[in-house]
mmJSON file of the N, C-alpha and C atoms, coordinates in Angstrom:
{"data_MODEL":{"atom_site":{
"group_PDB":["ATOM","ATOM","ATOM","ATOM","ATOM","ATOM","ATOM","ATOM","ATOM","ATOM","ATOM","ATOM","ATOM","ATOM","ATOM","ATOM","ATOM","ATOM","ATOM","ATOM","ATOM","ATOM","ATOM","ATOM","ATOM","ATOM","ATOM","ATOM","ATOM","ATOM","ATOM","ATOM","ATOM","ATOM","ATOM","ATOM","ATOM","ATOM","ATOM","ATOM","ATOM","ATOM","ATOM","ATOM","ATOM","ATOM","ATOM","ATOM","ATOM","ATOM","ATOM","ATOM","ATOM","ATOM","ATOM","ATOM","ATOM","ATOM","ATOM","ATOM","ATOM","ATOM","ATOM","ATOM","ATOM","ATOM","ATOM","ATOM","ATOM","ATOM","ATOM","ATOM","ATOM","ATOM","ATOM","ATOM","ATOM","ATOM","ATOM","ATOM","ATOM","ATOM","ATOM","ATOM","ATOM","ATOM","ATOM","ATOM","ATOM","ATOM","ATOM","ATOM","ATOM","ATOM","ATOM","ATOM","ATOM","ATOM","ATOM","ATOM","ATOM","ATOM","ATOM","ATOM","ATOM","ATOM","ATOM","ATOM","ATOM","ATOM","ATOM","ATOM","ATOM","ATOM","ATOM","ATOM","ATOM","ATOM","ATOM","ATOM","ATOM","ATOM","ATOM","ATOM","ATOM","ATOM","ATOM","ATOM","ATOM","ATOM","ATOM","ATOM","ATOM","ATOM","ATOM","ATOM","ATOM","ATOM","ATOM","ATOM","ATOM","ATOM","ATOM","ATOM","ATOM","ATOM","ATOM","ATOM","ATOM","ATOM","ATOM","ATOM","ATOM","ATOM","ATOM","ATOM","ATOM","ATOM","ATOM","ATOM","ATOM","ATOM","ATOM","ATOM","ATOM","ATOM","ATOM","ATOM","ATOM","ATOM","ATOM","ATOM","ATOM","ATOM","ATOM","ATOM","ATOM","ATOM","ATOM","ATOM","ATOM","ATOM","ATOM","ATOM","ATOM","ATOM","ATOM","ATOM","ATOM","ATOM","ATOM","ATOM","ATOM","ATOM","ATOM","ATOM","ATOM","ATOM","ATOM","ATOM","ATOM","ATOM","ATOM","ATOM","ATOM","ATOM","ATOM","ATOM","ATOM","ATOM","ATOM","ATOM","ATOM"],
"id":[1,2,3,4,5,6,7,8,9,10,11,12,13,14,15,16,17,18,19,20,21,22,23,24,25,26,27,28,29,30,31,32,33,34,35,36,37,38,39,40,41,42,43,44,45,46,47,48,49,50,51,52,53,54,55,56,57,58,59,60,61,62,63,64,65,66,67,68,69,70,71,72,73,74,75,76,77,78,79,80,81,82,83,84,85,86,87,88,89,90,91,92,93,94,95,96,97,98,99,100,101,102,103,104,105,106,107,108,109,110,111,112,113,114,115,116,117,118,119,120,121,122,123,124,125,126,127,128,129,130,131,132,133,134,135,136,137,138,139,140,141,142,143,144,145,146,147,148,149,150,151,152,153,154,155,156,157,158,159,160,161,162,163,164,165,166,167,168,169,170,171,172,173,174,175,176,177,178,179,180,181,182,183,184,185,186,187,188,189,190,191,192,193,194,195,196,197,198,199,200,201,202,203,204,205,206,207,208,209,210,211,212,213],
"type_symbol":["N","C","C","N","C","C","N","C","C","N","C","C","N","C","C","N","C","C","N","C","C","N","C","C","N","C","C","N","C","C","N","C","C","N","C","C","N","C","C","N","C","C","N","C","C","N","C","C","N","C","C","N","C","C","N","C","C","N","C","C","N","C","C","N","C","C","N","C","C","N","C","C","N","C","C","N","C","C","N","C","C","N","C","C","N","C","C","N","C","C","N","C","C","N","C","C","N","C","C","N","C","C","N","C","C","N","C","C","N","C","C","N","C","C","N","C","C","N","C","C","N","C","C","N","C","C","N","C","C","N","C","C","N","C","C","N","C","C","N","C","C","N","C","C","N","C","C","N","C","C","N","C","C","N","C","C","N","C","C","N","C","C","N","C","C","N","C","C","N","C","C","N","C","C","N","C","C","N","C","C","N","C","C","N","C","C","N","C","C","N","C","C","N","C","C","N","C","C","N","C","C","N","C","C","N","C","C","N","C","C","N","C","C"],
"label_atom_id":["N","CA","C","N","CA","C","N","CA","C","N","CA","C","N","CA","C","N","CA","C","N","CA","C","N","CA","C","N","CA","C","N","CA","C","N","CA","C","N","CA","C","N","CA","C","N","CA","C","N","CA","C","N","CA","C","N","CA","C","N","CA","C","N","CA","C","N","CA","C","N","CA","C","N","CA","C","N","CA","C","N","CA","C","N","CA","C","N","CA","C","N","CA","C","N","CA","C","N","CA","C","N","CA","C","N","CA","C","N","CA","C","N","CA","C","N","CA","C","N","CA","C","N","CA","C","N","CA","C","N","CA","C","N","CA","C","N","CA","C","N","CA","C","N","CA","C","N","CA","C","N","CA","C","N","CA","C","N","CA","C","N","CA","C","N","CA","C","N","CA","C","N","CA","C","N","CA","C","N","CA","C","N","CA","C","N","CA","C","N","CA","C","N","CA","C","N","CA","C","N","CA","C","N","CA","C","N","CA","C","N","CA","C","N","CA","C","N","CA","C","N","CA","C","N","CA","C","N","CA","C","N","CA","C","N","CA","C","N","CA","C","N","CA","C","N","CA","C"],
"label_alt_id":[null,null,null,null,null,null,null,null,null,null,null,null,null,null,null,null,null,null,null,null,null,null,null,null,null,null,null,null,null,null,null,null,null,null,null,null,null,null,null,null,null,null,null,null,null,null,null,null,null,null,null,null,null,null,null,null,null,null,null,null,null,null,null,null,null,null,null,null,null,null,null,null,null,null,null,null,null,null,null,null,null,null,null,null,null,null,null,null,null,null,null,null,null,null,null,null,null,null,null,null,null,null,null,null,null,null,null,null,null,null,null,null,null,null,null,null,null,null,null,null,null,null,null,null,null,null,null,null,null,null,null,null,null,null,null,null,null,null,null,null,null,null,null,null,null,null,null,null,null,null,null,null,null,null,null,null,null,null,null,null,null,null,null,null,null,null,null,null,null,null,null,null,null,null,null,null,null,null,null,null,null,null,null,null,null,null,null,null,null,null,null,null,null,null,null,null,null,null,null,null,null,null,null,null,null,null,null,null,null,null,null,null,null],
"label_comp_id":["MET","MET","MET","TYR","TYR","TYR","LEU","LEU","LEU","ARG","ARG","ARG","ASN","ASN","ASN","SER","SER","SER","GLU","GLU","GLU","MET","MET","MET","ILE","ILE","ILE","LEU","LEU","LEU","TYR","TYR","TYR","PHE","PHE","PHE","TYR","TYR","TYR","TYR","TYR","TYR","LYS","LYS","LYS","ASN","ASN","ASN","PHE","PHE","PHE","ALA","ALA","ALA","PHE","PHE","PHE","THR","THR","THR","ILE","ILE","ILE","PRO","PRO","PRO","GLN","GLN","GLN","PHE","PHE","PHE","ILE","ILE","ILE","PHE","PHE","PHE","GLY","GLY","GLY","TRP","TRP","TRP","TYR","TYR","TYR","CYS","CYS","CYS","ALA","ALA","ALA","PHE","PHE","PHE","SER","SER","SER","GLY","GLY","GLY","THR","THR","THR","SER","SER","SER","ILE","ILE","ILE","TRP","TRP","TRP","ASP","ASP","ASP","ASP","ASP","ASP","TYR","TYR","TYR","TYR","TYR","TYR","VAL","VAL","VAL","SER","SER","SER","PHE","PHE","PHE","PHE","PHE","PHE","ASN","ASN","ASN","LEU","LEU","LEU","ILE","ILE","ILE","PHE","PHE","PHE","THR","THR","THR","SER","SER","SER","ILE","ILE","ILE","PRO","PRO","PRO","LEU","LEU","LEU","MET","MET","MET","VAL","VAL","VAL","LYS","LYS","LYS","ALA","ALA","ALA","LEU","LEU","LEU","LEU","LEU","LEU","GLU","GLU","GLU","HIS","HIS","HIS","ASP","ASP","ASP","ILE","ILE","ILE","HIS","HIS","HIS","TYR","TYR","TYR","LYS","LYS","LYS","TYR","TYR","TYR","ASP","ASP","ASP","SER","SER","SER"],
"label_asym_id":["A","A","A","A","A","A","A","A","A","A","A","A","A","A","A","A","A","A","A","A","A","A","A","A","A","A","A","A","A","A","A","A","A","A","A","A","A","A","A","A","A","A","A","A","A","A","A","A","A","A","A","A","A","A","A","A","A","A","A","A","A","A","A","A","A","A","A","A","A","A","A","A","A","A","A","A","A","A","A","A","A","A","A","A","A","A","A","A","A","A","A","A","A","A","A","A","A","A","A","A","A","A","A","A","A","A","A","A","A","A","A","A","A","A","A","A","A","A","A","A","A","A","A","A","A","A","A","A","A","A","A","A","A","A","A","A","A","A","A","A","A","A","A","A","A","A","A","A","A","A","A","A","A","A","A","A","A","A","A","A","A","A","A","A","A","A","A","A","A","A","A","A","A","A","A","A","A","A","A","A","A","A","A","A","A","A","A","A","A","A","A","A","A","A","A","A","A","A","A","A","A","A","A","A","A","A","A","A","A","A","A","A","A"],
"label_entity_id":["1","1","1","1","1","1","1","1","1","1","1","1","1","1","1","1","1","1","1","1","1","1","1","1","1","1","1","1","1","1","1","1","1","1","1","1","1","1","1","1","1","1","1","1","1","1","1","1","1","1","1","1","1","1","1","1","1","1","1","1","1","1","1","1","1","1","1","1","1","1","1","1","1","1","1","1","1","1","1","1","1","1","1","1","1","1","1","1","1","1","1","1","1","1","1","1","1","1","1","1","1","1","1","1","1","1","1","1","1","1","1","1","1","1","1","1","1","1","1","1","1","1","1","1","1","1","1","1","1","1","1","1","1","1","1","1","1","1","1","1","1","1","1","1","1","1","1","1","1","1","1","1","1","1","1","1","1","1","1","1","1","1","1","1","1","1","1","1","1","1","1","1","1","1","1","1","1","1","1","1","1","1","1","1","1","1","1","1","1","1","1","1","1","1","1","1","1","1","1","1","1","1","1","1","1","1","1","1","1","1","1","1","1"],
"label_seq_id":[1,1,1,2,2,2,3,3,3,4,4,4,5,5,5,6,6,6,7,7,7,8,8,8,9,9,9,10,10,10,11,11,11,12,12,12,13,13,13,14,14,14,15,15,15,16,16,16,17,17,17,18,18,18,19,19,19,20,20,20,21,21,21,22,22,22,23,23,23,24,24,24,25,25,25,26,26,26,27,27,27,28,28,28,29,29,29,30,30,30,31,31,31,32,32,32,33,33,33,34,34,34,35,35,35,36,36,36,37,37,37,38,38,38,39,39,39,40,40,40,41,41,41,42,42,42,43,43,43,44,44,44,45,45,45,46,46,46,47,47,47,48,48,48,49,49,49,50,50,50,51,51,51,52,52,52,53,53,53,54,54,54,55,55,55,56,56,56,57,57,57,58,58,58,59,59,59,60,60,60,61,61,61,62,62,62,63,63,63,64,64,64,65,65,65,66,66,66,67,67,67,68,68,68,69,69,69,70,70,70,71,71,71],
"pdbx_PDB_ins_code":[null,null,null,null,null,null,null,null,null,null,null,null,null,null,null,null,null,null,null,null,null,null,null,null,null,null,null,null,null,null,null,null,null,null,null,null,null,null,null,null,null,null,null,null,null,null,null,null,null,null,null,null,null,null,null,null,null,null,null,null,null,null,null,null,null,null,null,null,null,null,null,null,null,null,null,null,null,null,null,null,null,null,null,null,null,null,null,null,null,null,null,null,null,null,null,null,null,null,null,null,null,null,null,null,null,null,null,null,null,null,null,null,null,null,null,null,null,null,null,null,null,null,null,null,null,null,null,null,null,null,null,null,null,null,null,null,null,null,null,null,null,null,null,null,null,null,null,null,null,null,null,null,null,null,null,null,null,null,null,null,null,null,null,null,null,null,null,null,null,null,null,null,null,null,null,null,null,null,null,null,null,null,null,null,null,null,null,null,null,null,null,null,null,null,null,null,null,null,null,null,null,null,null,null,null,null,null,null,null,null,null,null,null],
"Cartn_x":[27.525,26.325,26.31,27.444,27.16,27.208,27.989,28.112,26.483,25.788,24.243,23.279,23.81,23.078,23.606,24.888,25.171,24.681,24.628,23.783,22.783,21.692,20.3,20.244,21.191,20.871,21.235,22.487,22.41,21.692,21.146,19.954,18.81,18.303,17.128,17.318,18.87,19.095,19.129,19.812,19.538,18.219,17.465,16.02,15.215,15.633,14.457,15.38,16.538,17.142,16.868,16.507,16.396,14.426,13.933,12.487,12.389,12.943,12.386,13.376,14.491,15.122,14.017,13.445,12.575,11.516,10.668,10.099,10.402,11.683,12.113,12.34,12.648,12.703,11.585,10.498,9.165,8.515,8.945,8.433,8.875,10.139,11.106,10.36,9.994,9.313,8.076,7.15,6.047,5.799,6.764,6.752,6.397,6.911,6.293,4.909,4.284,2.464,2.102,2.866,2.215,1.822,1.945,1.277,2.39,1.807,2.695,3.089,4.613,4.683,3.993,3.667,3.909,2.41,1.447,0.108,0.37,-0.823,-0.593,-0.361,-1.032,-0.662,0.603,1.319,2.429,3.376,3.018,4.275,3.814,2.803,2.373,3.017,2.785,3.439,4.871,5.616,7.201,7.678,7.005,7.506,7.847,6.392,6.215,7.127,7.135,7.503,9.67,9.987,11.145,12.009,10.873,11.173,11.145,10.057,9.92,10.645,10.589,11.364,12.463,13.446,14.79,15.263,14.757,14.836,14.327,13.397,12.862,14.056,14.512,15.272,16.506,16.89,18.389,18.38,17.383,16.905,17.078,16.458,16.178,17.38,18.544,19.354,20.654,21.013,22.168,22.245,23.365,23.974,25.273,25.389,26.841,27.719,28.743,29.933,30.716,31.054,31.497,32.841,34.087,35.126,35.927,36.121,37.479,38.639,39.004,40.399,41.234,42.428,43.255,44.044,44.134,45.271,44.678],
"Cartn_y":[46.144,47.065,48.212,49.113,50.369,49.685,48.622,48.438,48.285,47.234,46.868,48.145,49.335,50.575,51.0,51.36,51.976,50.94,49.958,49.031,49.596,49.706,49.867,51.245,52.212,53.769,54.101,53.615,53.389,52.761,51.746,51.002,52.128,52.434,53.424,54.792,55.342,56.351,55.824,54.944,54.779,54.083,53.393,53.269,54.526,55.432,56.501,57.066,57.342,57.847,57.285,56.093,55.204,55.259,55.765,56.241,57.62,58.408,59.733,60.556,59.782,60.328,60.137,59.148,58.949,60.1,60.246,61.162,62.664,62.791,64.154,64.41,63.122,63.265,63.662,62.664,62.828,64.117,64.809,66.316,66.939,66.847,67.86,67.363,66.116,66.077,66.491,66.782,67.335,68.678,69.24,70.676,71.087,70.032,70.352,70.362,69.781,69.809,69.504,68.838,67.98,66.587,66.176,64.891,63.757,62.765,61.701,60.216,59.98,58.955,57.472,58.022,56.504,56.704,55.757,55.486,55.435,55.97,55.637,54.324,53.544,52.159,51.599,51.869,51.714,52.184,53.63,54.225,53.281,53.218,52.813,50.976,50.379,49.166,49.176,50.245,50.186,50.153,51.292,51.588,50.32,49.634,48.637,47.574,46.721,45.965,46.179,47.317,47.634,47.878,48.25,48.732,47.507,46.857,46.328,44.269,44.286,42.741,42.763,43.729,43.716,43.592,44.595,44.385,43.241,42.56,40.872,40.225,40.031,39.001,39.175,40.59,40.558,40.346,40.771,40.421,38.843,37.972,36.564,35.807,36.145,35.714,36.187,37.159,37.68,37.32,36.732,36.507,36.687,36.983,37.473,36.16,36.391,35.29,35.35,34.132,34.207,33.312,33.983,33.262,32.483,31.371,31.089,30.848,31.544,31.935,30.87,30.411,29.462,29.596,30.809,30.962,30.858],
"Cartn_z":[-44.962,-44.688,-45.79,-45.991,-46.604,-47.865,-48.624,-49.657,-50.261,-49.46,-49.842,-50.1,-49.174,-49.389,-50.606,-50.674,-52.027,-53.267,-53.241,-54.581,-54.508,-53.672,-53.862,-54.524,-53.713,-54.017,-55.275,-55.851,-57.262,-58.294,-57.67,-58.834,-58.614,-57.641,-57.607,-58.425,-58.234,-59.128,-60.617,-61.099,-62.553,-63.313,-62.193,-62.707,-62.945,-61.999,-62.406,-63.633,-63.524,-64.553,-66.055,-66.093,-67.327,-67.531,-66.321,-66.382,-67.385,-66.953,-67.247,-68.104,-68.907,-69.488,-71.475,-71.243,-72.448,-72.473,-70.908,-71.063,-71.399,-71.011,-71.268,-72.824,-73.568,-74.916,-75.583,-75.175,-75.359,-75.518,-74.303,-74.036,-74.922,-75.135,-76.27,-77.77,-77.894,-79.429,-79.696,-78.463,-78.404,-77.739,-78.247,-77.733,-76.252,-75.36,-73.895,-73.598,-74.271,-74.461,-73.042,-72.117,-71.091,-70.936,-72.398,-72.838,-71.971,-71.618,-70.955,-72.028,-72.129,-72.67,-71.976,-70.965,-69.87,-69.421,-69.372,-69.09,-67.636,-66.829,-65.371,-64.686,-65.178,-64.888,-64.964,-66.184,-66.432,-65.267,-64.626,-63.988,-62.625,-62.289,-61.071,-60.866,-61.995,-62.104,-62.101,-62.826,-63.032,-61.646,-60.819,-59.451,-58.756,-58.692,-57.958,-58.265,-59.544,-59.889,-59.768,-60.239,-60.448,-59.023,-57.963,-56.863,-55.683,-55.843,-54.781,-54.812,-56.056,-56.533,-56.275,-56.984,-56.73,-55.059,-54.281,-52.733,-52.233,-52.68,-52.169,-52.347,-53.984,-54.622,-53.695,-53.509,-52.94,-51.013,-50.885,-49.24,-49.155,-49.665,-49.618,-49.96,-51.319,-51.691,-51.171,-50.428,-50.269,-48.845,-48.394,-46.945,-46.886,-45.461,-44.886,-44.849,-45.314,-45.478,-44.334,-43.409,-42.036,-42.434,-42.537,-42.405,-41.473,-41.547,-40.415,-40.581,-39.547,-39.24,-38.439,-39.657,-39.156,-37.574,-37.309,-36.241,-34.943],
"occupancy":[1.0,1.0,1.0,1.0,1.0,1.0,1.0,1.0,1.0,1.0,1.0,1.0,1.0,1.0,1.0,1.0,1.0,1.0,1.0,1.0,1.0,1.0,1.0,1.0,1.0,1.0,1.0,1.0,1.0,1.0,1.0,1.0,1.0,1.0,1.0,1.0,1.0,1.0,1.0,1.0,1.0,1.0,1.0,1.0,1.0,1.0,1.0,1.0,1.0,1.0,1.0,1.0,1.0,1.0,1.0,1.0,1.0,1.0,1.0,1.0,1.0,1.0,1.0,1.0,1.0,1.0,1.0,1.0,1.0,1.0,1.0,1.0,1.0,1.0,1.0,1.0,1.0,1.0,1.0,1.0,1.0,1.0,1.0,1.0,1.0,1.0,1.0,1.0,1.0,1.0,1.0,1.0,1.0,1.0,1.0,1.0,1.0,1.0,1.0,1.0,1.0,1.0,1.0,1.0,1.0,1.0,1.0,1.0,1.0,1.0,1.0,1.0,1.0,1.0,1.0,1.0,1.0,1.0,1.0,1.0,1.0,1.0,1.0,1.0,1.0,1.0,1.0,1.0,1.0,1.0,1.0,1.0,1.0,1.0,1.0,1.0,1.0,1.0,1.0,1.0,1.0,1.0,1.0,1.0,1.0,1.0,1.0,1.0,1.0,1.0,1.0,1.0,1.0,1.0,1.0,1.0,1.0,1.0,1.0,1.0,1.0,1.0,1.0,1.0,1.0,1.0,1.0,1.0,1.0,1.0,1.0,1.0,1.0,1.0,1.0,1.0,1.0,1.0,1.0,1.0,1.0,1.0,1.0,1.0,1.0,1.0,1.0,1.0,1.0,1.0,1.0,1.0,1.0,1.0,1.0,1.0,1.0,1.0,1.0,1.0,1.0,1.0,1.0,1.0,1.0,1.0,1.0,1.0,1.0,1.0,1.0,1.0,1.0],
"B_iso_or_equiv":[0.0,0.0,0.0,0.0,0.0,0.0,0.0,0.0,0.0,0.0,0.0,0.0,0.0,0.0,0.0,0.0,0.0,0.0,0.0,0.0,0.0,0.0,0.0,0.0,0.0,0.0,0.0,0.0,0.0,0.0,0.0,0.0,0.0,0.0,0.0,0.0,0.0,0.0,0.0,0.0,0.0,0.0,0.0,0.0,0.0,0.0,0.0,0.0,0.0,0.0,0.0,0.0,0.0,0.0,0.0,0.0,0.0,0.0,0.0,0.0,0.0,0.0,0.0,0.0,0.0,0.0,0.0,0.0,0.0,0.0,0.0,0.0,0.0,0.0,0.0,0.0,0.0,0.0,0.0,0.0,0.0,0.0,0.0,0.0,0.0,0.0,0.0,0.0,0.0,0.0,0.0,0.0,0.0,0.0,0.0,0.0,0.0,0.0,0.0,0.0,0.0,0.0,0.0,0.0,0.0,0.0,0.0,0.0,0.0,0.0,0.0,0.0,0.0,0.0,0.0,0.0,0.0,0.0,0.0,0.0,0.0,0.0,0.0,0.0,0.0,0.0,0.0,0.0,0.0,0.0,0.0,0.0,0.0,0.0,0.0,0.0,0.0,0.0,0.0,0.0,0.0,0.0,0.0,0.0,0.0,0.0,0.0,0.0,0.0,0.0,0.0,0.0,0.0,0.0,0.0,0.0,0.0,0.0,0.0,0.0,0.0,0.0,0.0,0.0,0.0,0.0,0.0,0.0,0.0,0.0,0.0,0.0,0.0,0.0,0.0,0.0,0.0,0.0,0.0,0.0,0.0,0.0,0.0,0.0,0.0,0.0,0.0,0.0,0.0,0.0,0.0,0.0,0.0,0.0,0.0,0.0,0.0,0.0,0.0,0.0,0.0,0.0,0.0,0.0,0.0,0.0,0.0,0.0,0.0,0.0,0.0,0.0,0.0],
"pdbx_formal_charge":[null,null,null,null,null,null,null,null,null,null,null,null,null,null,null,null,null,null,null,null,null,null,null,null,null,null,null,null,null,null,null,null,null,null,null,null,null,null,null,null,null,null,null,null,null,null,null,null,null,null,null,null,null,null,null,null,null,null,null,null,null,null,null,null,null,null,null,null,null,null,null,null,null,null,null,null,null,null,null,null,null,null,null,null,null,null,null,null,null,null,null,null,null,null,null,null,null,null,null,null,null,null,null,null,null,null,null,null,null,null,null,null,null,null,null,null,null,null,null,null,null,null,null,null,null,null,null,null,null,null,null,null,null,null,null,null,null,null,null,null,null,null,null,null,null,null,null,null,null,null,null,null,null,null,null,null,null,null,null,null,null,null,null,null,null,null,null,null,null,null,null,null,null,null,null,null,null,null,null,null,null,null,null,null,null,null,null,null,null,null,null,null,null,null,null,null,null,null,null,null,null,null,null,null,null,null,null,null,null,null,null,null,null],
"auth_seq_id":[1,1,1,2,2,2,3,3,3,4,4,4,5,5,5,6,6,6,7,7,7,8,8,8,9,9,9,10,10,10,11,11,11,12,12,12,13,13,13,14,14,14,15,15,15,16,16,16,17,17,17,18,18,18,19,19,19,20,20,20,21,21,21,22,22,22,23,23,23,24,24,24,25,25,25,26,26,26,27,27,27,28,28,28,29,29,29,30,30,30,31,31,31,32,32,32,33,33,33,34,34,34,35,35,35,36,36,36,37,37,37,38,38,38,39,39,39,40,40,40,41,41,41,42,42,42,43,43,43,44,44,44,45,45,45,46,46,46,47,47,47,48,48,48,49,49,49,50,50,50,51,51,51,52,52,52,53,53,53,54,54,54,55,55,55,56,56,56,57,57,57,58,58,58,59,59,59,60,60,60,61,61,61,62,62,62,63,63,63,64,64,64,65,65,65,66,66,66,67,67,67,68,68,68,69,69,69,70,70,70,71,71,71],
"auth_comp_id":["MET","MET","MET","TYR","TYR","TYR","LEU","LEU","LEU","ARG","ARG","ARG","ASN","ASN","ASN","SER","SER","SER","GLU","GLU","GLU","MET","MET","MET","ILE","ILE","ILE","LEU","LEU","LEU","TYR","TYR","TYR","PHE","PHE","PHE","TYR","TYR","TYR","TYR","TYR","TYR","LYS","LYS","LYS","ASN","ASN","ASN","PHE","PHE","PHE","ALA","ALA","ALA","PHE","PHE","PHE","THR","THR","THR","ILE","ILE","ILE","PRO","PRO","PRO","GLN","GLN","GLN","PHE","PHE","PHE","ILE","ILE","ILE","PHE","PHE","PHE","GLY","GLY","GLY","TRP","TRP","TRP","TYR","TYR","TYR","CYS","CYS","CYS","ALA","ALA","ALA","PHE","PHE","PHE","SER","SER","SER","GLY","GLY","GLY","THR","THR","THR","SER","SER","SER","ILE","ILE","ILE","TRP","TRP","TRP","ASP","ASP","ASP","ASP","ASP","ASP","TYR","TYR","TYR","TYR","TYR","TYR","VAL","VAL","VAL","SER","SER","SER","PHE","PHE","PHE","PHE","PHE","PHE","ASN","ASN","ASN","LEU","LEU","LEU","ILE","ILE","ILE","PHE","PHE","PHE","THR","THR","THR","SER","SER","SER","ILE","ILE","ILE","PRO","PRO","PRO","LEU","LEU","LEU","MET","MET","MET","VAL","VAL","VAL","LYS","LYS","LYS","ALA","ALA","ALA","LEU","LEU","LEU","LEU","LEU","LEU","GLU","GLU","GLU","HIS","HIS","HIS","ASP","ASP","ASP","ILE","ILE","ILE","HIS","HIS","HIS","TYR","TYR","TYR","LYS","LYS","LYS","TYR","TYR","TYR","ASP","ASP","ASP","SER","SER","SER"],
"auth_asym_id":["A","A","A","A","A","A","A","A","A","A","A","A","A","A","A","A","A","A","A","A","A","A","A","A","A","A","A","A","A","A","A","A","A","A","A","A","A","A","A","A","A","A","A","A","A","A","A","A","A","A","A","A","A","A","A","A","A","A","A","A","A","A","A","A","A","A","A","A","A","A","A","A","A","A","A","A","A","A","A","A","A","A","A","A","A","A","A","A","A","A","A","A","A","A","A","A","A","A","A","A","A","A","A","A","A","A","A","A","A","A","A","A","A","A","A","A","A","A","A","A","A","A","A","A","A","A","A","A","A","A","A","A","A","A","A","A","A","A","A","A","A","A","A","A","A","A","A","A","A","A","A","A","A","A","A","A","A","A","A","A","A","A","A","A","A","A","A","A","A","A","A","A","A","A","A","A","A","A","A","A","A","A","A","A","A","A","A","A","A","A","A","A","A","A","A","A","A","A","A","A","A","A","A","A","A","A","A","A","A","A","A","A","A"],
"auth_atom_id":["N","CA","C","N","CA","C","N","CA","C","N","CA","C","N","CA","C","N","CA","C","N","CA","C","N","CA","C","N","CA","C","N","CA","C","N","CA","C","N","CA","C","N","CA","C","N","CA","C","N","CA","C","N","CA","C","N","CA","C","N","CA","C","N","CA","C","N","CA","C","N","CA","C","N","CA","C","N","CA","C","N","CA","C","N","CA","C","N","CA","C","N","CA","C","N","CA","C","N","CA","C","N","CA","C","N","CA","C","N","CA","C","N","CA","C","N","CA","C","N","CA","C","N","CA","C","N","CA","C","N","CA","C","N","CA","C","N","CA","C","N","CA","C","N","CA","C","N","CA","C","N","CA","C","N","CA","C","N","CA","C","N","CA","C","N","CA","C","N","CA","C","N","CA","C","N","CA","C","N","CA","C","N","CA","C","N","CA","C","N","CA","C","N","CA","C","N","CA","C","N","CA","C","N","CA","C","N","CA","C","N","CA","C","N","CA","C","N","CA","C","N","CA","C","N","CA","C","N","CA","C","N","CA","C","N","CA","C","N","CA","C","N","CA","C","N","CA","C"],
"pdbx_PDB_model_num":[1,1,1,1,1,1,1,1,1,1,1,1,1,1,1,1,1,1,1,1,1,1,1,1,1,1,1,1,1,1,1,1,1,1,1,1,1,1,1,1,1,1,1,1,1,1,1,1,1,1,1,1,1,1,1,1,1,1,1,1,1,1,1,1,1,1,1,1,1,1,1,1,1,1,1,1,1,1,1,1,1,1,1,1,1,1,1,1,1,1,1,1,1,1,1,1,1,1,1,1,1,1,1,1,1,1,1,1,1,1,1,1,1,1,1,1,1,1,1,1,1,1,1,1,1,1,1,1,1,1,1,1,1,1,1,1,1,1,1,1,1,1,1,1,1,1,1,1,1,1,1,1,1,1,1,1,1,1,1,1,1,1,1,1,1,1,1,1,1,1,1,1,1,1,1,1,1,1,1,1,1,1,1,1,1,1,1,1,1,1,1,1,1,1,1,1,1,1,1,1,1,1,1,1,1,1,1,1,1,1,1,1,1]
}}}
């Protein structure tokens, strides 16, 4: 259980990291004028797609492994 949670936490961390670094670089390029590199719809769909779909896929495809012991 803890491995699943840690995988998802790392996934969300790197997803948000990959989303904000280009915004920071764009802000540096535009002298931090407040303009955004991303459209509002893109921000909404990015969070919807890259947050909900991997969770659903992981929940549907992952299952516990039950080992048989010979003893």
